[in-house]
All heavy atoms as TSV, in Angstrom:
chain	resi	resn	atom	element	x	y	z
A	1	MET	N	N	168.747	94.357	60.920
A	1	MET	CA	C	169.334	94.279	59.613
A	1	MET	C	C	170.851	94.105	59.853
A	1	MET	O	O	171.387	94.669	60.734
A	1	MET	CB	C	169.005	95.510	58.768
A	1	MET	CG	C	169.470	95.319	57.378
A	1	MET	SD	S	168.768	96.484	56.175
A	1	MET	CE	C	167.093	96.610	56.588
A	2	ALA	N	N	171.481	93.377	58.941
A	2	ALA	CA	C	172.943	93.087	59.061
A	2	ALA	C	C	173.603	93.699	57.772
A	2	ALA	O	O	172.933	94.049	56.789
A	2	ALA	CB	C	173.178	91.625	59.195
A	3	ARG	N	N	174.925	93.657	57.760
A	3	ARG	CA	C	175.652	94.023	56.598
A	3	ARG	C	C	176.601	92.810	56.225
A	3	ARG	O	O	177.102	92.168	57.077
A	3	ARG	CB	C	176.574	95.199	56.874
A	3	ARG	CG	C	175.888	96.487	56.951
A	3	ARG	CD	C	176.922	97.650	56.792
A	3	ARG	NE	N	176.238	98.895	56.887
A	3	ARG	CZ	C	175.755	99.554	55.834
A	3	ARG	NH1	N	175.889	99.037	54.642
A	3	ARG	NH2	N	175.084	100.695	55.955
A	4	CYS	N	N	176.646	92.614	54.894
A	4	CYS	CA	C	177.540	91.592	54.424
A	4	CYS	C	C	178.968	92.001	54.731
A	4	CYS	O	O	179.443	93.045	54.395
A	4	CYS	CB	C	177.335	91.395	52.881
A	4	CYS	SG	S	178.499	90.229	52.166
A	5	LYS	N	N	179.683	91.049	55.378
A	5	LYS	CA	C	181.081	91.417	55.756
A	5	LYS	C	C	182.033	91.398	54.546
A	5	LYS	O	O	183.188	91.875	54.657
A	5	LYS	CB	C	181.649	90.490	56.881
A	5	LYS	CG	C	181.793	89.079	56.482
A	5	LYS	CD	C	182.248	88.254	57.610
A	5	LYS	CE	C	182.391	86.818	57.312
A	5	LYS	NZ	N	182.951	86.016	58.416
A	6	PHE	N	N	181.572	90.914	53.413
A	6	PHE	CA	C	182.422	90.902	52.188
A	6	PHE	C	C	182.212	92.055	51.269
A	6	PHE	O	O	183.117	92.641	50.788
A	6	PHE	CB	C	182.233	89.559	51.437
A	6	PHE	CG	C	182.525	88.377	52.305
A	6	PHE	CD1	C	181.558	87.618	52.875
A	6	PHE	CD2	C	183.878	88.002	52.513
A	6	PHE	CE1	C	181.910	86.520	53.714
A	6	PHE	CE2	C	184.228	86.936	53.292
A	6	PHE	CZ	C	183.229	86.169	53.883
A	7	CYS	N	N	180.924	92.422	51.026
A	7	CYS	CA	C	180.642	93.499	50.058
A	7	CYS	C	C	180.040	94.738	50.751
A	7	CYS	O	O	179.950	95.802	50.119
A	7	CYS	CB	C	179.731	92.998	48.992
A	7	CYS	SG	S	178.007	92.667	49.508
A	8	GLY	N	N	179.605	94.637	52.017
A	8	GLY	CA	C	179.050	95.828	52.763
A	8	GLY	C	C	177.587	96.082	52.503
A	8	GLY	O	O	177.134	97.014	53.083
A	9	ASN	N	N	176.880	95.335	51.664
A	9	ASN	CA	C	175.480	95.604	51.407
A	9	ASN	C	C	174.632	95.201	52.576
A	9	ASN	O	O	175.006	94.304	53.339
A	9	ASN	CB	C	174.992	94.801	50.180
A	9	ASN	CG	C	175.562	95.371	48.921
A	9	ASN	OD1	O	176.038	96.501	48.815
A	9	ASN	ND2	N	175.466	94.640	47.837
A	10	ASP	N	N	173.512	95.857	52.742
A	10	ASP	CA	C	172.510	95.490	53.738
A	10	ASP	C	C	171.915	94.192	53.406
A	10	ASP	O	O	171.459	93.970	52.255
A	10	ASP	CB	C	171.395	96.539	53.921
A	10	ASP	CG	C	171.904	97.834	54.542
A	10	ASP	OD1	O	172.870	97.728	55.286
A	10	ASP	OD2	O	171.324	98.908	54.296
A	11	ILE	N	N	171.790	93.254	54.328
A	11	ILE	CA	C	171.179	91.903	54.078
A	11	ILE	C	C	170.392	91.520	55.277
A	11	ILE	O	O	170.517	92.097	56.375
A	11	ILE	CB	C	172.293	90.809	53.815
A	11	ILE	CG1	C	173.235	90.644	54.973
A	11	ILE	CG2	C	173.023	91.088	52.509
A	11	ILE	CD1	C	174.172	89.462	54.911
A	12	ASP	N	N	169.579	90.540	55.126
A	12	ASP	CA	C	168.873	89.901	56.196
A	12	ASP	C	C	169.139	88.394	56.154
A	12	ASP	O	O	169.683	87.933	55.134
A	12	ASP	CB	C	167.338	90.087	56.103
A	12	ASP	CG	C	166.867	91.435	56.591
A	12	ASP	OD1	O	167.506	91.991	57.547
A	12	ASP	OD2	O	165.938	91.987	56.074
A	13	TRP	N	N	168.819	87.679	57.177
A	13	TRP	CA	C	169.001	86.219	57.172
A	13	TRP	C	C	167.669	85.528	57.393
A	13	TRP	O	O	166.881	85.976	58.256
A	13	TRP	CB	C	169.982	85.806	58.341
A	13	TRP	CG	C	171.399	86.256	58.079
A	13	TRP	CD1	C	171.864	87.511	58.406
A	13	TRP	CD2	C	172.437	85.490	57.457
A	13	TRP	NE1	N	173.220	87.578	58.055
A	13	TRP	CE2	C	173.562	86.396	57.436
A	13	TRP	CE3	C	172.483	84.256	56.913
A	13	TRP	CZ2	C	174.766	85.966	56.895
A	13	TRP	CZ3	C	173.742	83.846	56.407
A	13	TRP	CH2	C	174.848	84.689	56.399
A	14	ILE	N	N	167.364	84.525	56.607
A	14	ILE	CA	C	166.058	83.740	56.750
A	14	ILE	C	C	166.477	82.316	56.861
A	14	ILE	O	O	167.284	81.756	56.058
A	14	ILE	CB	C	165.173	84.011	55.559
A	14	ILE	CG1	C	164.741	85.451	55.471
A	14	ILE	CG2	C	163.952	83.092	55.660
A	14	ILE	CD1	C	163.865	85.779	54.288
A	15	TYR	N	N	165.928	81.602	57.873
A	15	TYR	CA	C	166.167	80.159	58.037
A	15	TYR	C	C	165.346	79.398	56.997
A	15	TYR	O	O	164.075	79.586	56.892
A	15	TYR	CB	C	165.809	79.666	59.397
A	15	TYR	CG	C	166.100	78.222	59.571
A	15	TYR	CD1	C	167.381	77.690	59.673
A	15	TYR	CD2	C	165.042	77.331	59.515
A	15	TYR	CE1	C	167.619	76.390	59.746
A	15	TYR	CE2	C	165.282	75.972	59.611
A	15	TYR	CZ	C	166.570	75.513	59.740
A	15	TYR	OH	O	166.811	74.140	59.854
A	16	CYS	N	N	166.018	78.559	56.245
A	16	CYS	CA	C	165.393	77.740	55.170
A	16	CYS	C	C	165.441	76.239	55.634
A	16	CYS	O	O	166.522	75.697	55.542
A	16	CYS	CB	C	166.043	77.896	53.813
A	16	CYS	SG	S	165.849	79.529	53.109
A	17	PRO	N	N	164.372	75.689	56.049
A	17	PRO	CA	C	164.338	74.300	56.475
A	17	PRO	C	C	164.817	73.349	55.457
A	17	PRO	O	O	165.517	72.385	55.713
A	17	PRO	CB	C	162.871	74.047	56.832
A	17	PRO	CG	C	162.233	75.360	57.079
A	17	PRO	CD	C	163.007	76.312	56.214
A	18	ALA	N	N	164.512	73.588	54.143
A	18	ALA	CA	C	164.934	72.680	53.072
A	18	ALA	C	C	166.433	72.702	52.929
A	18	ALA	O	O	167.015	71.631	52.557
A	18	ALA	CB	C	164.305	73.076	51.748
A	19	LYS	N	N	167.098	73.814	53.181
A	19	LYS	CA	C	168.546	73.864	53.079
A	19	LYS	C	C	169.245	73.561	54.484
A	19	LYS	O	O	170.406	73.285	54.497
A	19	LYS	CB	C	168.976	75.289	52.674
A	19	LYS	CG	C	168.486	75.656	51.266
A	19	LYS	CD	C	168.893	77.082	50.915
A	19	LYS	CE	C	168.361	77.564	49.678
A	19	LYS	NZ	N	168.861	76.969	48.441
A	20	GLY	N	N	168.435	73.576	55.518
A	20	GLY	CA	C	168.957	73.268	56.776
A	20	GLY	C	C	169.874	74.356	57.407
A	20	GLY	O	O	170.633	74.126	58.334
A	21	LYS	N	N	169.719	75.570	56.908
A	21	LYS	CA	C	170.562	76.646	57.443
A	21	LYS	C	C	169.890	77.986	57.151
A	21	LYS	O	O	168.922	78.031	56.371
A	21	LYS	CB	C	171.950	76.601	56.822
A	21	LYS	CG	C	171.966	76.863	55.336
A	21	LYS	CD	C	173.369	76.812	54.782
A	21	LYS	CE	C	173.317	77.089	53.287
A	21	LYS	NZ	N	174.660	77.075	52.682
A	22	SER	N	N	170.374	78.995	57.724
A	22	SER	CA	C	169.984	80.401	57.442
A	22	SER	C	C	170.747	80.875	56.156
A	22	SER	O	O	171.923	80.574	56.062
A	22	SER	CB	C	170.254	81.311	58.571
A	22	SER	OG	O	169.422	80.977	59.716
A	23	VAL	N	N	170.066	81.536	55.297
A	23	VAL	CA	C	170.654	82.031	54.062
A	23	VAL	C	C	170.557	83.518	54.057
A	23	VAL	O	O	169.598	84.114	54.489
A	23	VAL	CB	C	170.013	81.429	52.815
A	23	VAL	CG1	C	170.275	79.941	52.777
A	23	VAL	CG2	C	168.547	81.727	52.678
A	24	PRO	N	N	171.563	84.142	53.530
A	24	PRO	CA	C	171.512	85.619	53.382
A	24	PRO	C	C	170.614	86.035	52.196
A	24	PRO	O	O	170.662	85.403	51.143
A	24	PRO	CB	C	172.969	85.961	53.121
A	24	PRO	CG	C	173.590	84.804	52.441
A	24	PRO	CD	C	172.866	83.647	53.046
A	25	VAL	N	N	169.814	87.013	52.442
A	25	VAL	CA	C	168.886	87.567	51.385
A	25	VAL	C	C	169.065	89.043	51.318
A	25	VAL	O	O	169.511	89.685	52.231
A	25	VAL	CB	C	167.437	87.192	51.655
A	25	VAL	CG1	C	167.235	85.717	51.642
A	25	VAL	CG2	C	166.953	87.816	52.962
A	26	GLU	N	N	168.744	89.628	50.143
A	26	GLU	CA	C	168.776	91.100	50.020
A	26	GLU	C	C	167.793	91.690	51.014
A	26	GLU	O	O	166.766	91.076	51.344
A	26	GLU	CB	C	168.428	91.412	48.517
A	26	GLU	CG	C	169.378	90.905	47.510
A	26	GLU	CD	C	170.793	91.517	47.653
A	26	GLU	OE1	O	171.008	92.646	48.182
A	26	GLU	OE2	O	171.769	90.724	47.382
A	27	ALA	N	N	168.067	92.864	51.429
A	27	ALA	CA	C	167.228	93.492	52.552
A	27	ALA	C	C	165.882	93.862	52.070
A	27	ALA	O	O	164.888	93.807	52.852
A	27	ALA	CB	C	167.980	94.709	53.031
A	28	GLU	N	N	165.668	94.252	50.803
A	28	GLU	CA	C	164.331	94.699	50.314
A	28	GLU	C	C	163.618	93.553	49.586
A	28	GLU	O	O	164.180	92.941	48.734
A	28	GLU	CB	C	164.550	95.834	49.405
A	28	GLU	CG	C	165.085	97.113	50.044
A	28	GLU	CD	C	164.178	97.640	51.104
A	28	GLU	OE1	O	162.959	97.649	50.941
A	28	GLU	OE2	O	164.672	98.149	52.154
A	29	PRO	N	N	162.373	93.328	49.959
A	29	PRO	CA	C	161.577	92.313	49.185
A	29	PRO	C	C	161.298	92.791	47.824
A	29	PRO	O	O	161.312	93.995	47.504
A	29	PRO	CB	C	160.327	92.204	50.054
A	29	PRO	CG	C	160.217	93.491	50.765
A	29	PRO	CD	C	161.608	94.014	50.974
A	30	VAL	N	N	161.011	91.852	46.969
A	30	VAL	CA	C	160.692	92.125	45.528
A	30	VAL	C	C	159.348	91.417	45.155
A	30	VAL	O	O	158.926	90.492	45.828
A	30	VAL	CB	C	161.792	91.711	44.588
A	30	VAL	CG1	C	163.060	92.495	44.862
A	30	VAL	CG2	C	162.081	90.187	44.727
A	31	PHE	N	N	158.718	91.825	44.047
A	31	PHE	CA	C	157.581	91.179	43.533
A	31	PHE	C	C	158.052	90.060	42.608
A	31	PHE	O	O	158.915	90.327	41.764
A	31	PHE	CB	C	156.651	92.194	42.879
A	31	PHE	CG	C	155.923	93.046	43.776
A	31	PHE	CD1	C	156.381	94.319	44.143
A	31	PHE	CD2	C	154.712	92.652	44.359
A	31	PHE	CE1	C	155.706	95.136	45.042
A	31	PHE	CE2	C	153.992	93.471	45.266
A	31	PHE	CZ	C	154.511	94.699	45.609
A	32	VAL	N	N	157.437	88.951	42.710
A	32	VAL	CA	C	157.801	87.753	41.919
A	32	VAL	C	C	156.649	87.314	41.058
A	32	VAL	O	O	155.500	87.083	41.569
A	32	VAL	CB	C	158.189	86.595	42.845
A	32	VAL	CG1	C	158.550	85.354	41.989
A	32	VAL	CG2	C	159.229	86.955	43.840
A	33	ASP	N	N	156.886	87.259	39.719
A	33	ASP	CA	C	155.890	86.703	38.802
A	33	ASP	C	C	156.036	85.222	38.781
A	33	ASP	O	O	157.065	84.658	38.379
A	33	ASP	CB	C	156.156	87.225	37.393
A	33	ASP	CG	C	155.172	86.763	36.387
A	33	ASP	OD1	O	154.375	85.874	36.656
A	33	ASP	OD2	O	155.250	87.252	35.228
A	34	LEU	N	N	154.966	84.496	39.298
A	34	LEU	CA	C	155.048	83.073	39.466
A	34	LEU	C	C	154.633	82.295	38.249
A	34	LEU	O	O	154.638	81.066	38.214
A	34	LEU	CB	C	154.169	82.643	40.602
A	34	LEU	CG	C	154.509	83.313	41.969
A	34	LEU	CD1	C	153.427	82.915	43.004
A	34	LEU	CD2	C	155.882	82.808	42.431
A	35	SER	N	N	154.298	82.956	37.145
A	35	SER	CA	C	153.799	82.337	35.950
A	35	SER	C	C	154.878	81.695	35.076
A	35	SER	O	O	154.605	81.056	34.087
A	35	SER	CB	C	152.990	83.269	35.043
A	35	SER	OG	O	153.791	84.334	34.621
A	36	GLY	N	N	156.089	81.827	35.491
A	36	GLY	CA	C	157.255	81.234	34.745
A	36	GLY	C	C	158.516	81.879	35.191
A	36	GLY	O	O	158.571	82.923	35.750
A	37	GLY	N	N	159.597	81.254	34.936
A	37	GLY	CA	C	160.915	81.728	35.227
A	37	GLY	C	C	161.705	80.780	36.105
A	37	GLY	O	O	161.123	79.888	36.705
A	38	GLU	N	N	163.014	80.962	36.162
A	38	GLU	CA	C	163.860	80.040	36.921
A	38	GLU	C	C	164.716	80.700	37.988
A	38	GLU	O	O	165.590	80.130	38.519
A	38	GLU	CB	C	164.778	79.332	35.953
A	38	GLU	CG	C	164.075	78.509	34.897
A	38	GLU	CD	C	164.977	77.786	33.911
A	38	GLU	OE1	O	166.230	77.967	34.045
A	38	GLU	OE2	O	164.448	77.168	32.971
A	39	VAL	N	N	164.371	81.938	38.317
A	39	VAL	CA	C	165.085	82.645	39.352
A	39	VAL	C	C	164.578	82.146	40.737
A	39	VAL	O	O	163.365	82.042	40.959
A	39	VAL	CB	C	164.891	84.204	39.257
A	39	VAL	CG1	C	165.616	84.921	40.385
A	39	VAL	CG2	C	165.377	84.628	37.916
A	40	GLU	N	N	165.546	81.895	41.650
A	40	GLU	CA	C	165.140	81.459	42.996
A	40	GLU	C	C	164.872	82.607	43.892
A	40	GLU	O	O	165.616	83.581	43.894
A	40	GLU	CB	C	166.270	80.554	43.588
A	40	GLU	CG	C	165.965	80.088	44.983
A	40	GLU	CD	C	167.142	79.290	45.595
A	40	GLU	OE1	O	168.244	79.615	45.254
A	40	GLU	OE2	O	166.839	78.488	46.399
A	41	PHE	N	N	163.785	82.479	44.696
A	41	PHE	CA	C	163.420	83.528	45.655
A	41	PHE	C	C	163.122	82.772	46.965
A	41	PHE	O	O	162.789	81.672	46.972
A	41	PHE	CB	C	162.189	84.292	45.251
A	41	PHE	CG	C	162.297	85.059	43.997
A	41	PHE	CD1	C	162.059	84.447	42.738
A	41	PHE	CD2	C	162.783	86.340	43.984
A	41	PHE	CE1	C	162.185	85.161	41.575
A	41	PHE	CE2	C	162.957	87.040	42.761
A	41	PHE	CZ	C	162.609	86.490	41.573
A	42	ILE	N	N	163.328	83.531	48.085
A	42	ILE	CA	C	163.115	83.009	49.436
A	42	ILE	C	C	161.940	83.715	50.070
A	42	ILE	O	O	161.933	84.992	50.073
A	42	ILE	CB	C	164.359	83.090	50.308
A	42	ILE	CG1	C	165.605	82.533	49.705
A	42	ILE	CG2	C	164.119	82.488	51.703
A	42	ILE	CD1	C	165.560	81.061	49.418
A	43	THR	N	N	160.967	83.017	50.617
A	43	THR	CA	C	159.812	83.615	51.255
A	43	THR	C	C	160.169	84.012	52.709
A	43	THR	O	O	161.225	83.567	53.263
A	43	THR	CB	C	158.584	82.758	51.321
A	43	THR	OG1	O	158.881	81.589	52.107
A	43	THR	CG2	C	158.232	82.249	49.864
A	44	ASP	N	N	159.332	84.798	53.355
A	44	ASP	CA	C	159.500	85.122	54.771
A	44	ASP	C	C	159.586	83.878	55.657
A	44	ASP	O	O	160.310	83.869	56.656
A	44	ASP	CB	C	158.341	85.986	55.275
A	44	ASP	CG	C	158.429	87.386	54.922
A	44	ASP	OD1	O	159.531	87.878	54.575
A	44	ASP	OD2	O	157.361	88.067	54.865
A	45	GLU	N	N	158.890	82.867	55.275
A	45	GLU	CA	C	158.880	81.598	56.062
A	45	GLU	C	C	159.955	80.667	55.758
A	45	GLU	O	O	160.024	79.509	56.313
A	45	GLU	CB	C	157.488	80.885	55.863
A	45	GLU	CG	C	156.263	81.700	56.275
A	45	GLU	CD	C	155.834	82.692	55.180
A	45	GLU	OE1	O	156.109	82.464	54.017
A	45	GLU	OE2	O	155.170	83.675	55.567
A	46	GLY	N	N	160.868	81.023	54.792
A	46	GLY	CA	C	161.953	80.145	54.449
A	46	GLY	C	C	161.706	79.195	53.327
A	46	GLY	O	O	162.553	78.346	53.055
A	47	GLY	N	N	160.516	79.384	52.655
A	47	GLY	CA	C	160.252	78.517	51.523
A	47	GLY	C	C	160.995	79.075	50.290
A	47	GLY	O	O	161.479	80.171	50.250
A	48	THR	N	N	160.955	78.236	49.229
A	48	THR	CA	C	161.574	78.642	48.018
A	48	THR	C	C	160.555	78.782	46.874
A	48	THR	O	O	159.700	77.900	46.746
A	48	THR	CB	C	162.621	77.532	47.543
A	48	THR	OG1	O	163.603	77.369	48.574
A	48	THR	CG2	C	163.377	77.917	46.262
A	49	LEU	N	N	160.636	79.869	46.153
A	49	LEU	CA	C	159.751	80.107	45.013
A	49	LEU	C	C	160.680	80.238	43.767
A	49	LEU	O	O	161.826	80.696	43.844
A	49	LEU	CB	C	159.034	81.473	45.149
A	49	LEU	CG	C	158.035	81.671	46.298
A	49	LEU	CD1	C	157.506	83.059	46.254
A	49	LEU	CD2	C	156.880	80.666	46.139
A	50	TYR	N	N	160.123	79.873	42.638
A	50	TYR	CA	C	160.803	80.080	41.387
A	50	TYR	C	C	159.965	80.912	40.492
A	50	TYR	O	O	158.747	80.688	40.380
A	50	TYR	CB	C	161.219	78.771	40.728
A	50	TYR	CG	C	162.294	78.066	41.460
A	50	TYR	CD1	C	161.997	77.155	42.428
A	50	TYR	CD2	C	163.627	78.351	41.132
A	50	TYR	CE1	C	163.017	76.490	43.159
A	50	TYR	CE2	C	164.609	77.717	41.905
A	50	TYR	CZ	C	164.331	76.769	42.844
A	50	TYR	OH	O	165.289	76.175	43.558
A	51	GLY	N	N	160.462	81.903	39.880
A	51	GLY	CA	C	159.717	82.811	38.957
A	51	GLY	C	C	160.650	83.839	38.392
A	51	GLY	O	O	161.844	83.536	38.103
A	52	ARG	N	N	160.153	85.032	38.148
A	52	ARG	CA	C	160.961	86.091	37.660
A	52	ARG	C	C	160.546	87.424	38.278
A	52	ARG	O	O	159.407	87.528	38.777
A	52	ARG	CB	C	160.913	86.202	36.147
A	52	ARG	CG	C	159.514	86.406	35.601
A	52	ARG	CD	C	159.502	86.480	34.092
A	52	ARG	NE	N	158.114	86.533	33.719
A	52	ARG	CZ	C	157.494	85.705	32.858
A	52	ARG	NH1	N	158.227	84.749	32.320
A	52	ARG	NH2	N	156.270	85.784	32.576
A	53	LEU	N	N	161.425	88.352	38.338
A	53	LEU	CA	C	161.163	89.679	38.870
A	53	LEU	C	C	160.036	90.351	37.989
A	53	LEU	O	O	159.972	90.185	36.788
A	53	LEU	CB	C	162.372	90.548	38.847
A	53	LEU	CG	C	163.440	90.301	39.882
A	53	LEU	CD1	C	164.689	91.099	39.605
A	53	LEU	CD2	C	162.932	90.547	41.286
A	54	THR	N	N	159.197	91.146	38.679
A	54	THR	CA	C	158.161	91.892	37.938
A	54	THR	C	C	158.097	93.291	38.516
A	54	THR	O	O	158.408	93.485	39.706
A	54	THR	CB	C	156.825	91.212	38.030
A	54	THR	OG1	O	155.901	91.955	37.242
A	54	THR	CG2	C	156.292	91.074	39.445
A	55	LYS	N	N	157.702	94.268	37.711
A	55	LYS	CA	C	157.571	95.606	38.215
A	55	LYS	C	C	156.132	95.877	38.760
A	55	LYS	O	O	155.856	96.932	39.248
A	55	LYS	CB	C	157.868	96.527	37.057
A	55	LYS	CG	C	159.304	96.573	36.627
A	55	LYS	CD	C	159.542	97.557	35.565
A	55	LYS	CE	C	161.030	97.549	35.165
A	55	LYS	NZ	N	161.349	98.528	34.235
A	56	GLN	N	N	155.308	94.841	38.674
A	56	GLN	CA	C	153.989	95.005	39.278
A	56	GLN	C	C	154.044	95.284	40.705
A	56	GLN	O	O	154.907	94.795	41.447
A	56	GLN	CB	C	153.176	93.627	39.043
A	56	GLN	CG	C	151.738	93.748	39.487
A	56	GLN	CD	C	150.999	92.493	39.080
A	56	GLN	OE1	O	151.461	91.704	38.306
A	56	GLN	NE2	N	149.852	92.323	39.662
A	57	THR	N	N	153.185	96.173	41.150
A	57	THR	CA	C	153.273	96.618	42.596
A	57	THR	C	C	152.072	96.192	43.406
A	57	THR	O	O	151.907	96.694	44.538
A	57	THR	CB	C	153.507	98.129	42.648
A	57	THR	OG1	O	152.328	98.755	41.988
A	57	THR	CG2	C	154.759	98.554	42.021
A	58	THR	N	N	151.246	95.331	42.912
A	58	THR	CA	C	150.122	94.793	43.616
A	58	THR	C	C	150.109	93.269	43.528
A	58	THR	O	O	150.513	92.703	42.482
A	58	THR	CB	C	148.797	95.357	43.151
A	58	THR	OG1	O	148.652	95.052	41.788
A	58	THR	CG2	C	148.666	96.842	43.363
A	59	LEU	N	N	149.633	92.643	44.542
A	59	LEU	CA	C	149.547	91.140	44.541
A	59	LEU	C	C	148.393	90.699	43.654
A	59	LEU	O	O	147.349	91.364	43.650
A	59	LEU	CB	C	149.355	90.641	45.971
A	59	LEU	CG	C	150.612	90.850	46.847
A	59	LEU	CD1	C	150.315	90.314	48.238
A	59	LEU	CD2	C	151.849	90.174	46.328
A	60	SER	N	N	148.579	89.533	43.057
A	60	SER	CA	C	147.469	88.915	42.272
A	60	SER	C	C	147.729	87.421	42.340
A	60	SER	O	O	148.640	86.977	43.101
A	60	SER	CB	C	147.453	89.380	40.813
A	60	SER	OG	O	148.613	88.999	40.144
A	61	ALA	N	N	146.910	86.608	41.661
A	61	ALA	CA	C	147.096	85.180	41.722
A	61	ALA	C	C	148.499	84.690	41.269
A	61	ALA	O	O	149.005	83.731	41.769
A	61	ALA	CB	C	146.036	84.493	40.856
A	62	ASP	N	N	149.095	85.449	40.272
A	62	ASP	CA	C	150.393	85.018	39.774
A	62	ASP	C	C	151.555	85.808	40.280
A	62	ASP	O	O	152.672	85.771	39.763
A	62	ASP	CB	C	150.374	85.068	38.232
A	62	ASP	CG	C	149.493	83.995	37.615
A	62	ASP	OD1	O	149.158	82.988	38.326
A	62	ASP	OD2	O	149.096	84.160	36.480
A	63	VAL	N	N	151.303	86.663	41.316
A	63	VAL	CA	C	152.412	87.520	41.820
A	63	VAL	C	C	152.485	87.351	43.349
A	63	VAL	O	O	151.457	87.279	44.051
A	63	VAL	CB	C	152.116	89.005	41.505
A	63	VAL	CG1	C	153.173	89.903	42.114
A	63	VAL	CG2	C	152.135	89.150	40.021
A	64	ASP	N	N	153.680	87.248	43.849
A	64	ASP	CA	C	153.943	87.124	45.326
A	64	ASP	C	C	155.097	88.032	45.688
A	64	ASP	O	O	155.756	88.604	44.809
A	64	ASP	CB	C	154.248	85.722	45.663
A	64	ASP	CG	C	153.917	85.352	47.114
A	64	ASP	OD1	O	153.698	86.211	47.910
A	64	ASP	OD2	O	153.877	84.151	47.430
A	65	VAL	N	N	155.315	88.193	46.985
A	65	VAL	CA	C	156.447	88.955	47.473
A	65	VAL	C	C	157.411	88.040	48.145
A	65	VAL	O	O	157.045	87.167	48.881
A	65	VAL	CB	C	155.989	90.038	48.444
A	65	VAL	CG1	C	157.118	90.792	49.084
A	65	VAL	CG2	C	154.978	90.997	47.802
A	66	ALA	N	N	158.728	88.168	47.779
A	66	ALA	CA	C	159.745	87.325	48.389
A	66	ALA	C	C	161.104	88.116	48.365
A	66	ALA	O	O	161.121	89.224	47.957
A	66	ALA	CB	C	159.849	86.016	47.568
A	67	PHE	N	N	162.162	87.453	48.690
A	67	PHE	CA	C	163.494	88.009	48.761
A	67	PHE	C	C	164.452	87.309	47.800
A	67	PHE	O	O	164.380	86.121	47.671
A	67	PHE	CB	C	164.057	87.985	50.190
A	67	PHE	CG	C	163.306	88.697	51.200
A	67	PHE	CD1	C	162.169	88.162	51.805
A	67	PHE	CD2	C	163.655	90.013	51.495
A	67	PHE	CE1	C	161.520	88.889	52.804
A	67	PHE	CE2	C	162.897	90.759	52.416
A	67	PHE	CZ	C	161.847	90.162	53.055
A	68	LEU	N	N	165.293	88.101	47.176
A	68	LEU	CA	C	166.361	87.514	46.398
A	68	LEU	C	C	167.448	87.027	47.342
A	68	LEU	O	O	167.871	87.730	48.267
A	68	LEU	CB	C	166.949	88.535	45.431
A	68	LEU	CG	C	166.149	88.806	44.144
A	68	LEU	CD1	C	166.655	90.057	43.524
A	68	LEU	CD2	C	166.309	87.656	43.239
A	69	PRO	N	N	167.997	85.846	47.072
A	69	PRO	CA	C	169.182	85.418	47.867
A	69	PRO	C	C	170.339	86.398	47.616
A	69	PRO	O	O	170.505	86.852	46.480
A	69	PRO	CB	C	169.502	84.042	47.320
A	69	PRO	CG	C	168.207	83.539	46.713
A	69	PRO	CD	C	167.525	84.795	46.203
A	70	HIS	N	N	171.107	86.709	48.628
A	70	HIS	CA	C	172.299	87.536	48.462
A	70	HIS	C	C	173.351	86.693	47.890
A	70	HIS	O	O	173.780	85.653	48.370
A	70	HIS	CB	C	172.708	88.119	49.857
A	70	HIS	CG	C	173.904	89.007	49.723
A	70	HIS	ND1	N	173.826	90.241	49.091
A	70	HIS	CD2	C	175.148	88.874	50.143
A	70	HIS	CE1	C	175.011	90.820	49.177
A	70	HIS	NE2	N	175.853	90.010	49.818
A	71	ARG	N	N	173.847	87.120	46.649
A	71	ARG	CA	C	174.768	86.284	45.875
A	71	ARG	C	C	176.251	86.688	45.956
A	71	ARG	O	O	176.996	86.429	45.038
A	71	ARG	CB	C	174.336	86.230	44.463
A	71	ARG	CG	C	172.987	85.534	44.223
A	71	ARG	CD	C	173.110	84.066	44.488
A	71	ARG	NE	N	171.792	83.435	44.123
A	71	ARG	CZ	C	171.503	82.257	44.496
A	71	ARG	NH1	N	172.341	81.525	45.151
A	71	ARG	NH2	N	170.354	81.758	44.136
A	72	CYS	N	N	176.647	87.300	47.021
A	72	CYS	CA	C	178.009	87.602	47.242
A	72	CYS	C	C	178.756	86.307	47.463
A	72	CYS	O	O	178.480	85.538	48.385
A	72	CYS	CB	C	178.196	88.538	48.458
A	72	CYS	SG	S	179.891	88.983	48.886
A	73	ARG	N	N	179.641	85.892	46.554
A	73	ARG	CA	C	180.259	84.567	46.528
A	73	ARG	C	C	180.706	84.015	47.859
A	73	ARG	O	O	180.378	82.897	48.219
A	73	ARG	CB	C	181.371	84.545	45.511
A	73	ARG	CG	C	180.878	84.213	44.192
A	73	ARG	CD	C	180.391	82.808	44.131
A	73	ARG	NE	N	179.417	82.705	43.065
A	73	ARG	CZ	C	178.327	81.932	43.133
A	73	ARG	NH1	N	178.095	81.117	44.098
A	73	ARG	NH2	N	177.513	81.860	42.104
A	74	PRO	N	N	181.480	84.760	48.680
A	74	PRO	CA	C	181.961	84.182	49.942
A	74	PRO	C	C	180.796	83.802	50.941
A	74	PRO	O	O	180.973	83.002	51.793
A	74	PRO	CB	C	182.808	85.308	50.539
A	74	PRO	CG	C	183.252	86.087	49.357
A	74	PRO	CD	C	182.097	86.074	48.410
A	75	CYS	N	N	179.627	84.379	50.737
A	75	CYS	CA	C	178.473	84.018	51.657
A	75	CYS	C	C	177.990	82.631	51.405
A	75	CYS	O	O	177.294	82.084	52.240
A	75	CYS	CB	C	177.351	85.080	51.463
A	75	CYS	SG	S	177.725	86.720	51.962
A	76	TRP	N	N	178.070	82.127	50.224
A	76	TRP	CA	C	177.588	80.777	49.909
A	76	TRP	C	C	178.684	79.792	49.989
A	76	TRP	O	O	178.679	78.693	49.967
A	76	TRP	CB	C	176.935	80.816	48.525
A	76	TRP	CG	C	175.702	81.579	48.507
A	76	TRP	CD1	C	175.526	82.928	48.393
A	76	TRP	CD2	C	174.352	81.060	48.711
A	76	TRP	NE1	N	174.193	83.285	48.511
A	76	TRP	CE2	C	173.497	82.119	48.741
A	76	TRP	CE3	C	173.854	79.828	48.948
A	76	TRP	CZ2	C	172.125	81.962	48.854
A	76	TRP	CZ3	C	172.486	79.649	49.081
A	76	TRP	CH2	C	171.665	80.761	49.026
């Protein structure tokens, strides 16, 4: 695990082939509701999902686990 040198939060880095680079993500994964939404999430494999955060704690057909991109401005 790493720390953001700008804000000090814990982050991880995931290589995203579509972006051609490693992107910083929040350290803790979240549950993603895939049935709608426009929030971008990054998977363990570097893929991109769009959906919305959910409080559901179990996986189902419309729920997956992914990471929120770390949005500290200097990182992007």
